[in-house]
N, C-alpha and C positions, 0 to 999 in steps of 0.2 A: 439476748440482744446481740451479743458478740457473734453468735453463730450466723445470724441474719446478715450482719455486716460482712462477714467473711464470704458468705455465699454470694451476696451482691457484688463484692469485689471480684470474686472468681468469675462470675458471669460477665462482668465488665471487661476483664482481661481477655477472656476467651473471645468476646465480641470484637475487641480491638485487634487481636491477632487474626481473627477471621477476615476482617476488613483489609488488613495489610496483605494477607495471602491473596485475597480476591483482586486487590489492586495490582499485585505483581503478575498474577496469571492473566488478567484481562488487558494488560498493557500491550499495545500493538508492537509488532517487531519494527526495528529501525528500518527506515527506507534504504533500499540499495542506492548506490551512487555510481556514476560513471563520469570520469574526467572532472571530478569535483562538484558535480551537480546531482541533486537528489532526483528520484523518479518524478516527484511532483513538479519539480522545475522543468524537467524534460517534457512532461505532459502539457504544461502551459505553453511551451514552444511549438507543440504539435498542433497544426490546424489544416484545413482543407484549401487554403488559398494558394492557387498556382504560383502566385508571385513569391511565395515563401518556400519554393521547392528545395533549395539547398538547406534551409533550416529544418524543414520537415524530414529530409533524408538523414540529416545528422541526428535528429531526435529519434527517428525510427531505428537507426543503428544503435543508439544508446540504449533504447528500450529492449531491443533484440539482444544486445550483449548482456543485459541484466538477467535475462532468461527466467528461470523458475523463481529466483529471488524476488522478482517483481509481482508475482501472482498474488500473494497475500494482500499486498497494498492495493492492487487493482480491484480485487474482490471486495475489500473493505470500502473502497470508493463507490463501487456499484451498490453495495448494501445501504449506503447512506442516502441513496436516491436523489442526490443533488444533480439534476439533469445535465447542465452544461459539462460538469466534470465527469459524470458518468458516461456521457457520449465520448469524451476524449479517452476515458479508460477503455471503452469498447474499441475505439480505434487502435489503442495500444495493444490490446489483446489480439486484434486482427494482425497487427504488425508481427507479433510474436508467433502466432499460430499458422499464418500463411507462409508458404515457402517464398523467399525473396531472392534466392540465388538463381542466376541465369540458367544453370543446368536443370534445376528443379521446375522452372516455369517454361522451359523450352524457348526462351528468348535468345 
């Protein structure tokens, strides 16, 4: 009987340790920040309304400055398939991937 209890306890300990390791591995990376705001906060400020041009330009600069650090978070948002946020994430990816400097665009 003692042997069964020890085996059951060992299996339980291994299972708990496995869950802890899985939780640590699957934890998303912390969001990058710019001027004290997280990527999610900048994404909320980014929209297509021409009346918000200054706000959109500031959000675009913030997202662009985050660079590669923002990609895992943006990809995670796209994988969740929550359409309004996914659309904004796609806009942010466009901000990061398209050249915005006057020399690159010929403006």
